[in-house]
C-alpha positions in Angstrom: 102.8 170.1 138.2 99.9 171.0 140.3 96.2 169.6 138.7 94.5 172.8 137.8 90.9 172.5 138.4 88.3 175.4 137.4 84.7 175.4 138.6 82.5 177.5 135.9 78.7 178.4 136.3 77.4 176.6 133.0 77.9 174.8 129.8 78.1 178.3 127.9 80.6 179.7 130.7 82.8 176.5 130.7 83.1 176.7 126.7 84.4 180.6 127.3 87.0 179.7 129.7 88.4 176.4 128.1 88.3 178.4 124.6 90.5 181.7 126.3 92.7 179.1 127.5 93.4 177.0 124.6 93.8 180.1 122.4 96.4 181.4 124.6 98.0 178.2 124.4 98.0 178.1 120.2 99.5 181.7 119.9 101.9 181.3 122.5 102.6 177.8 120.7 103.0 179.2 117.8 105.9 181.3 118.6 108.0 179.1 119.1 107.2 176.4 116.5 105.9 176.4 112.9 102.8 174.1 113.9 100.5 173.5 117.0 99.4 170.8 117.4 95.3 170.2 119.2 93.8 166.4 120.0 90.2 166.6 119.8 87.1 165.4 121.3 83.6 164.2 120.2 80.5 164.4 122.5 78.6 166.8 123.9 81.4 168.1 125.7 83.3 170.1 124.1 80.6 171.6 120.8 80.6 175.2 122.9 84.5 175.9 122.6 84.4 174.3 119.0 82.5 177.4 118.0 84.5 179.6 120.0 87.3 178.2 118.1 85.6 178.8 114.8 85.3 182.1 115.9 88.6 183.0 117.3 90.2 180.9 113.4 87.3 183.5 110.8 88.1 186.6 112.8 92.0 185.8 112.3 92.6 185.7 115.7 94.3 182.2 115.4 95.9 181.2 112.1 94.4 177.5 111.5 96.6 177.0 108.8 99.0 176.3 111.3 97.1 174.2 113.1 97.3 170.4 112.9 95.0 167.7 114.8 94.6 164.5 115.5 91.2 162.9 117.1 91.0 160.8 120.1 88.6 157.4 118.2 86.8 155.7 115.9 84.1 153.7 115.7 85.0 150.3 114.5 81.2 148.4 112.9 79.5 151.7 111.6 76.6 150.6 108.8 78.0 150.9 105.2 79.2 148.5 102.6 82.7 150.3 102.1 85.4 152.6 104.0 83.7 155.5 102.9 79.8 155.4 103.8 81.4 154.1 107.1 83.3 157.5 107.1 80.5 159.7 106.4 77.8 157.7 108.6 75.8 160.4 110.6 76.9 158.7 113.4 80.6 158.7 112.8 83.2 160.7 114.5 84.5 162.0 111.6 81.5 163.3 110.5 80.9 164.6 114.0 84.1 166.7 113.3 83.2 167.8 109.9 79.5 168.8 111.2 80.3 170.6 114.8 84.1 172.0 114.0 85.6 171.5 111.0 83.1 173.4 108.6 83.4 176.3 110.6 86.4 177.2 110.0 87.1 179.3 106.9 90.3 178.7 106.7 91.2 174.9 107.2 93.8 173.4 109.2 97.1 171.8 108.0 95.8 168.4 108.3 92.8 166.8 110.7 93.3 163.0 112.2 91.2 160.5 112.9 91.7 157.0 114.2 91.6 154.6 110.6 88.3 152.1 112.8 86.4 152.6 109.4 88.6 151.4 107.6 87.9 148.0 109.0 85.0 145.4 108.1 83.5 144.5 112.1 82.8 141.3 110.1 85.9 139.9 109.0 87.6 141.5 112.0 85.0 139.0 114.4 85.7 136.4 111.7 89.4 136.6 111.8 89.2 136.9 116.1 87.3 133.8 116.0 89.8 131.8 113.3 92.6 132.5 115.2 92.3 132.3 119.2 96.1 132.4 119.3 96.9 136.0 117.2 95.3 137.7 120.2 94.7 138.1 124.2 92.3 140.4 125.8 93.4 142.7 128.3 90.8 144.8 130.8 89.1 143.9 134.0 85.1 144.8 132.7 83.2 144.2 130.1 84.9 146.2 127.9 88.8 145.0 126.5 91.6 145.7 124.7 92.1 143.2 122.0 96.0 143.2 121.9 97.3 141.4 118.6 100.7 139.3 118.6 103.6 140.0 116.8 103.7 138.4 113.5 100.4 136.8 113.5 99.1 134.3 111.3 96.5 136.6 110.3 97.4 138.8 107.7 94.1 140.7 108.6 95.1 141.2 112.4 98.6 142.0 111.4 97.6 144.9 108.7 95.8 146.5 111.8 97.8 146.1 113.9 100.5 147.7 111.9 98.4 149.8 109.8 95.2 150.9 112.1 96.8 150.8 115.2 100.4 151.3 115.4 100.5 153.9 112.1 97.6 156.2 114.0 100.6 156.6 116.9 103.5 157.1 114.3 101.4 159.4 112.6 101.3 161.7 116.2 105.1 161.0 116.9 106.1 162.0 113.4 104.1 165.3 114.1 106.2 165.8 117.5 103.2 164.8 119.4 100.2 166.4 120.9 100.7 169.7 122.2 97.0 170.7 123.4 94.8 167.3 124.4 91.1 168.5 124.3 89.0 165.2 126.7 85.3 164.6 128.3 84.9 161.9 130.5 82.4 159.0 130.4 80.2 158.4 133.3 82.6 155.3 134.2 85.3 157.3 133.8 86.9 156.7 130.9 89.0 158.8 128.3 87.6 157.8 125.1 86.4 154.5 124.5 89.9 153.6 127.3 86.7 151.1 128.7 86.9 150.9 132.8 89.6 148.6 133.7 91.5 148.5 130.4 95.3 148.9 132.1 97.0 151.8 132.0 100.5 150.1 130.7 101.1 150.2 126.6 97.8 151.8 125.8 98.9 153.5 122.7 96.8 153.4 120.3 94.1 150.2 121.5 91.7 148.1 119.5 88.7 147.9 122.0 85.9 145.7 122.1 83.1 148.0 123.6 81.6 147.4 127.0 77.7 146.8 127.1 77.2 149.6 128.8 78.7 151.6 126.1 76.8 149.9 123.8 73.3 149.9 125.8 73.9 153.6 126.0 74.8 154.5 122.4 71.1 153.3 121.6 69.5 155.0 124.6 70.8 158.4 123.5 69.5 157.5 119.8 72.6 156.7 118.1 71.7 153.4 117.0 68.2 151.8 116.6 69.3 148.2 118.0 72.2 146.9 119.8 72.7 144.9 117.2 73.5 147.6 114.7 75.9 149.4 117.0 79.5 149.3 116.4 81.2 146.5 119.0 84.7 147.2 118.5 86.2 150.8 118.4 90.0 152.3 117.8 90.9 154.6 120.7 93.8 156.8 121.7 94.5 154.7 125.1 95.3 156.8 128.6 98.6 156.7 128.1 99.1 158.1 125.1 96.5 160.9 125.9 98.6 162.4 128.8 101.6 162.3 127.0 100.5 165.6 125.9 101.7 169.0 127.2 98.8 169.8 128.4 95.5 168.5 128.5 92.2 169.9 129.0 89.1 168.5 130.7 85.7 169.4 129.9 83.1 167.8 132.3 79.3 169.4 132.6 76.2 167.7 134.4 75.1 164.8 137.3 76.2 162.2 135.1 80.1 162.7 135.4 80.3 164.4 139.4 81.1 160.3 140.5 83.8 159.5 137.9 85.1 163.6 138.2 85.4 163.0 141.8 87.0 159.8 142.1 89.6 160.8 139.9 91.1 162.9 141.4 90.3 161.7 145.6 91.3 158.5 145.0 94.4 157.0 143.8 94.9 156.1 140.2 93.2 153.2 139.5 92.7 151.5 135.6 89.1 151.3 136.4 88.7 155.1 136.3 90.7 155.8 133.2 90.9 159.8 133.6 92.7 159.2 137.1 95.9 158.2 135.0 95.8 162.2 135.2 97.0 162.3 138.6 100.8 160.4 137.2 100.5 162.3 134.0 100.8 165.8 136.5 103.2 163.4 139.0 105.6 163.6 135.7 105.4 167.3 135.0 102.2 167.3 132.4 99.9 170.4 132.8 96.3 169.0 133.8 93.3 171.3 133.6 90.0 170.7 134.7 87.2 172.9 133.3 83.9 171.3 134.5 80.5 173.2 135.7 79.7 173.5 139.5 77.2 170.4 139.5 79.9 168.1 138.2 82.5 169.7 140.7 79.9 169.7 143.5 81.8 166.5 145.4 85.3 167.9 144.3 83.9 171.8 146.2 83.0 169.9 149.6 86.4 168.1 149.5 87.9 171.5 149.1 90.8 171.1 151.8 91.3 167.7 151.1 92.1 168.1 147.4 94.7 171.1 148.1 96.4 168.8 151.1 97.1 166.9 147.7 98.1 170.4 145.6 95.1 170.1 143.5 94.2 173.8 142.8 90.7 175.0 142.6 89.3 178.0 140.9 85.9 178.9 141.3 84.4 181.4 138.3 81.7 183.1 138.4 
């Protein structure tokens, strides 16, 4: 299925266009199935979309009681003495989703799920990794790495993470018959969720990720944490391969910071260095991939419109 790129005027226009597409997909899906499964992202890009969707639910145009959701990622290592405190920390993605979306709904979803990162004690994780180096390996070519825990590890704690936290979340998505529509944003270096640049596509289901120092530094620069020492250094995340198993994937992006990664993801061949470039493989396998971006993020795509059309990528400019 060809990749569809929609160029919008600005953030508000992007949010409105995205909401219209999501609304149509949900209504169509619920004609043939009992529930609709949404994949959700955090970050600034989808916040306008979420406000539009909440209005659609509250006006009765969408039946939230037949919608289930799964979020892409969650930190490991948020401040807090226990899982409850970490889950409700202002920088947790669970807290973000409550604040930006779930609390706006008059009628709630069937269920909302966020990866179980808050259940992990970061210091215990670090101690177990250091004490049991034979139980795991790192995958990735850049600073951010996927921590792959081997089957039947010596450490009971690492086995619990592998079976309950990672495989358990993937199984829950599978039990829901997969994700019908996945919303994603994109990081400055082309990563999706915490699938960092350089982590392989293959077998990237639900990942335990040691974060790139650049990711941690940006979290501090953006004011999310006071220092690198107080920031989470790990996360649980859907990997690109799992993200792009959804029936439809909608990528949202705005602004100058996203130009380079957006451009490379479609003009160049797929590469783990730009995780969202996996979308090309997804599209070739029949997936429905839609980029909804503003004219700044899409600047270089517009300059290369003829080349993209030769690759079968459709560009639509909305004014």
